[in-house]
C-alpha positions as CSV (number, residue, x, y, z in Angstrom):
1,X,-10.1,-42.8,50.9
2,X,-8.5,-45.2,48.5
3,X,-11.2,-44.7,45.9
4,X,-11.1,-41.0,46.4
5,X,-7.3,-40.9,45.9
6,X,-7.5,-43.1,42.8
7,X,-10.2,-40.8,41.4
8,X,-8.0,-37.8,42.0
9,X,-5.0,-39.4,40.4
10,X,-7.1,-40.4,37.4
11,X,-8.3,-36.8,37.0
12,X,-4.8,-35.4,37.3
13,X,-3.6,-37.7,34.5
14,X,-6.4,-36.6,32.1
15,X,-5.2,-33.9,29.8
16,X,-7.8,-31.5,28.5
17,X,-8.4,-31.8,24.8
18,X,-6.9,-29.0,22.8
19,X,-9.3,-27.3,20.5
20,X,-8.0,-27.7,17.0
21,X,-7.3,-24.5,15.1
22,X,-9.3,-24.2,11.9
23,X,-7.0,-24.4,8.9
24,X,-7.1,-21.1,7.1
25,X,-8.2,-21.4,3.5
26,X,-6.2,-19.6,0.8
27,X,-7.3,-19.4,-2.8
28,X,-4.6,-18.9,-5.5
29,X,-5.8,-17.6,-8.9
30,X,-2.8,-18.0,-11.3
31,X,-2.2,-19.6,-14.6
32,X,1.6,-20.5,-14.2
33,X,1.6,-24.1,-13.1
34,X,5.2,-24.2,-11.8
35,X,4.7,-21.1,-9.6
36,X,1.3,-22.3,-8.4
37,X,2.6,-25.8,-7.5
38,X,5.7,-24.4,-5.6
39,X,3.4,-21.9,-3.8
40,X,0.9,-24.6,-2.9
41,X,3.6,-26.8,-1.4
42,X,5.0,-23.9,0.6
43,X,1.7,-22.9,2.1
44,X,0.6,-26.5,2.9
45,X,3.8,-27.0,4.8
46,X,2.7,-24.1,7.0
47,X,-0.7,-25.9,7.6
48,X,-2.8,-23.7,5.3
49,X,-5.5,-25.2,3.2
50,X,-4.9,-24.3,-0.4
51,X,-7.2,-24.1,-3.4
52,X,-5.8,-23.4,-6.8
53,X,-7.5,-22.1,-9.9
54,X,-6.2,-20.9,-13.2
55,X,-9.0,-18.6,-14.4
56,X,-11.7,-16.2,-13.2
57,X,-14.4,-18.7,-14.1
58,X,-12.8,-21.4,-11.9
59,X,-12.4,-18.9,-9.1
60,X,-16.1,-17.9,-9.3
61,X,-17.1,-21.5,-9.2
62,X,-14.9,-22.3,-6.1
63,X,-16.2,-19.2,-4.2
64,X,-19.8,-20.2,-4.8
65,X,-19.2,-23.3,-2.7
66,X,-16.8,-21.9,0.0
67,X,-15.4,-18.5,0.9
68,X,-11.6,-18.4,1.4
69,X,-9.9,-16.5,4.2
70,X,-7.4,-14.9,1.8
71,X,-7.0,-14.6,-2.0
72,X,-3.8,-14.5,-4.0
73,X,-4.5,-13.0,-7.4
74,X,-1.7,-13.8,-9.7
75,X,-1.2,-13.7,-13.4
76,X,-3.8,-14.6,-16.0
77,X,-3.7,-14.5,-19.8
78,X,-4.7,-12.7,-21.8
79,X,-3.8,-9.3,-20.2
80,X,-6.8,-7.7,-18.6
81,X,-8.2,-11.0,-17.0
82,X,-6.4,-10.4,-13.7
83,X,-7.9,-6.8,-13.5
84,X,-11.3,-8.1,-14.5
85,X,-11.1,-10.6,-11.6
86,X,-9.9,-7.8,-9.2
87,X,-12.9,-5.7,-10.2
88,X,-15.3,-8.6,-9.7
89,X,-13.9,-9.3,-6.2
90,X,-14.1,-5.6,-5.2
91,X,-17.7,-5.2,-6.3
92,X,-19.1,-8.4,-4.9
93,X,-20.9,-7.8,-1.5
94,X,-19.6,-11.1,0.0
95,X,-16.0,-11.1,-1.3
96,X,-15.0,-7.4,-1.3
97,X,-13.6,-7.5,2.3
98,X,-11.5,-10.7,1.9
99,X,-7.8,-9.9,2.2
100,X,-6.2,-9.8,-1.2
101,X,-2.5,-10.2,-2.3
102,X,-1.9,-9.1,-6.0
103,X,1.1,-10.6,-7.8
104,X,1.8,-9.0,-11.2
105,X,3.6,-10.6,-14.1
106,X,7.3,-10.2,-14.8
107,X,7.9,-6.8,-16.4
108,X,8.5,-8.3,-19.9
109,X,5.3,-10.4,-19.7
110,X,2.9,-7.7,-18.5
111,X,1.4,-7.1,-22.0
112,X,0.6,-10.8,-22.2
113,X,-0.8,-11.7,-18.7
114,X,-0.1,-8.8,-16.4
115,X,-1.6,-5.5,-15.3
116,X,-1.7,-2.7,-17.8
117,X,-0.6,0.7,-16.6
118,X,-4.1,2.2,-16.4
119,X,-5.3,-0.8,-14.5
120,X,-2.6,-0.7,-11.9
121,X,-3.5,2.9,-10.9
122,X,-6.8,1.5,-9.6
123,X,-5.2,-0.8,-7.0
124,X,-5.5,1.8,-4.2
125,X,-3.6,0.2,-1.4
126,X,-4.0,-3.5,-1.9
127,X,-0.9,-5.6,-1.3
128,X,1.0,-5.6,-4.6
129,X,4.1,-7.6,-5.6
130,X,5.4,-8.8,-8.9
131,X,7.3,-11.9,-10.2
132,X,9.8,-13.3,-10.1
133,X,9.7,-14.1,-6.3
134,X,10.1,-17.0,-4.0
135,X,6.9,-18.5,-2.6
136,X,8.6,-18.7,0.9
137,X,9.0,-14.9,0.9
138,X,5.2,-14.5,0.7
139,X,4.4,-16.4,3.9
140,X,5.1,-13.5,6.3
141,X,2.9,-11.2,4.2
142,X,0.1,-13.7,4.2
143,X,0.3,-14.2,8.0
144,X,0.2,-10.4,8.5
145,X,-2.8,-10.0,6.3
146,X,-4.7,-12.8,8.1
147,X,-3.8,-11.5,11.5
148,X,-5.1,-8.0,10.5
149,X,-8.5,-9.5,9.8
150,X,-8.8,-11.2,13.1
151,X,-7.9,-8.3,15.3
152,X,-10.3,-5.4,16.0
153,X,-9.1,-1.9,14.9
154,X,-9.8,0.7,17.6
155,X,-10.9,3.9,16.0
156,X,-11.3,7.5,17.3
157,X,-13.6,9.7,15.2
158,X,-12.8,13.4,15.4
159,X,-15.1,15.9,13.6
160,X,-16.9,19.0,14.9
161,X,-20.2,18.1,13.1
162,X,-22.4,15.8,15.1
163,X,-24.2,14.4,12.1
164,X,-20.9,13.6,10.3
165,X,-19.6,11.7,13.4
166,X,-22.9,9.8,13.7
167,X,-22.8,8.8,10.1
168,X,-19.2,7.6,10.3
169,X,-19.8,5.7,13.5
170,X,-22.9,3.9,12.1
171,X,-20.8,2.7,9.1
172,X,-18.0,1.5,11.4
173,X,-20.4,-0.3,13.6
174,X,-21.2,-2.6,10.8
175,X,-17.6,-3.8,10.5
176,X,-16.7,-6.9,12.5
177,X,-13.0,-5.9,12.7
178,X,-13.6,-2.3,13.9
179,X,-14.6,-0.7,17.2
180,X,-15.2,3.0,17.8
181,X,-13.6,3.8,21.1
182,X,-14.3,7.5,21.2
183,X,-15.5,10.7,19.5
184,X,-13.8,14.1,19.6
185,X,-15.3,17.5,18.7
186,X,-12.1,19.5,18.0
187,X,-8.4,19.0,17.5
188,X,-7.4,19.4,21.2
189,X,-10.1,17.0,22.2
190,X,-8.8,14.5,19.6
191,X,-5.3,14.7,21.0
192,X,-6.4,14.4,24.6
193,X,-8.5,11.3,23.8
194,X,-5.8,9.7,21.8
195,X,-3.5,9.9,24.8
196,X,-6.2,8.4,27.0
197,X,-7.8,5.8,24.8
198,X,-4.8,4.8,22.6
199,X,-6.8,3.9,19.4
200,X,-5.1,2.2,16.5
201,X,-6.5,4.8,14.1
202,X,-7.6,8.4,14.6
203,X,-10.0,9.6,11.9
204,X,-9.4,13.4,11.9
205,X,-11.1,16.2,10.0
206,X,-8.8,19.1,8.9
207,X,-11.0,22.0,9.8
208,X,-12.0,22.0,13.4
209,X,-12.3,24.7,16.2
210,X,-9.8,25.1,19.1
211,X,-7.1,23.2,17.3
212,X,-7.0,22.2,13.6
213,X,-6.8,18.6,12.5
214,X,-3.3,19.3,11.0
215,X,-2.0,20.5,14.4
216,X,-3.7,17.6,16.2
217,X,-2.1,15.2,13.7
218,X,1.4,16.7,14.4
219,X,0.9,16.2,18.2
220,X,-0.5,12.7,17.8
221,X,2.3,11.6,15.5
222,X,4.9,12.9,17.9
223,X,3.4,11.9,21.2
224,X,1.5,8.7,20.3
225,X,3.1,7.3,17.2
226,X,1.4,3.9,17.6
227,X,-1.9,5.7,16.7
228,X,-2.0,6.3,12.9
229,X,-4.0,9.3,11.6
230,X,-6.3,9.1,8.6
231,X,-7.4,12.6,7.4
232,X,-11.0,12.8,6.3
233,X,-11.9,16.2,4.7
234,X,-14.0,18.0,2.1
235,X,-10.8,19.8,0.9
236,X,-9.1,17.2,-1.3
237,X,-6.6,19.4,-3.2
238,X,-3.1,18.1,-3.5
239,X,-1.7,20.9,-1.4
240,X,-3.8,19.7,1.6
241,X,-2.6,16.2,1.0
242,X,1.0,17.3,1.1
243,X,0.4,19.2,4.3
244,X,-1.3,16.2,5.9
245,X,1.6,13.9,5.0
246,X,4.1,16.4,6.3
247,X,2.2,16.5,9.6
248,X,2.5,12.7,10.0
249,X,-0.8,11.4,8.6
250,X,-0.9,8.0,7.0
251,X,-3.9,8.5,4.8
252,X,-6.2,11.1,3.2
253,X,-9.8,10.5,2.1
254,X,-12.3,13.1,0.8
255,X,-15.7,13.1,2.6
256,X,-17.3,12.6,-0.8
257,X,-15.6,9.2,-1.2
258,X,-17.6,6.0,-0.8
259,X,-17.9,4.4,2.6
260,X,-16.0,1.4,1.1
261,X,-13.0,3.7,0.6
262,X,-13.2,4.8,4.2
263,X,-13.3,1.2,5.5
264,X,-10.4,0.2,3.3
265,X,-8.4,3.3,4.3
266,X,-8.9,2.5,8.0
267,X,-7.7,-1.1,7.5
268,X,-4.6,-0.1,5.6
269,X,-3.7,2.8,7.9
270,X,-4.3,0.5,10.9
271,X,-1.6,-1.7,9.5
272,X,0.8,1.2,9.3
273,X,0.5,1.6,5.6
274,X,-0.2,4.7,3.6
275,X,-3.6,5.0,1.8
276,X,-4.4,5.5,-1.0
277,X,-1.6,4.8,-3.5
278,X,-1.6,8.5,-4.6
279,X,-1.0,9.6,-1.0
280,X,1.8,7.0,-0.6
281,X,3.5,8.3,-3.7
282,X,3.5,12.0,-2.5
283,X,7.0,13.4,-2.1
284,X,7.2,15.8,0.8
285,X,10.2,17.9,2.1
């Protein structure tokens, strides 16, 4: 009995080892030393692992050895270098899905090290800020971007064409952060399944029998606002975009768009953000 009791007490005093959380790695690409140093200190104080580079070439070298969990793309001189780095990241098969925070130059310095107007048009929904800003103000945004990657986005696919639904579902099945929770064959079916399945994103075609995608979007937005609607359609005229936004949609993607646009759109809409930038800027009455 004595030995048994001693053994029990010993076991009760042993605390299970806590599994250490992996430090998330953040890569900063920026050529302003003072900003980079202040940003690095702020992030390291929050237990992030920080790697700093001051050029595209340095960033490429770093990413050959280890892939970051998030990239902050800041200012690079001469103008055009930041955009060149952005394009390289977006076209690289391994790096294109890494969360990206873009920080543009101060307005008066954009011709030197910032984004030129025609380049900025191509951002299409990525997180975009501009200097001057306090590094501490970026921490909540970084946390939000990292959390969005680790959670699975529940998606409902609504289209009356079986082949279209199958194609979309096969693309989404390849994404680690997405899960197709249901399929719908018309607008009424989409609304009913949203109420039952509560997806994060409903991918809805405009033209469907029984109830149109626009009518379904109105109902979903009113009755289940936590589900964000992304319109997918072959009719990409601005008039349709305006009607979609008026109905409560958060995004609008033509069926002819690349699958990468669809994936990006789902991720941004899933975060409660409009996609693409042209849709976000639409003014509706």
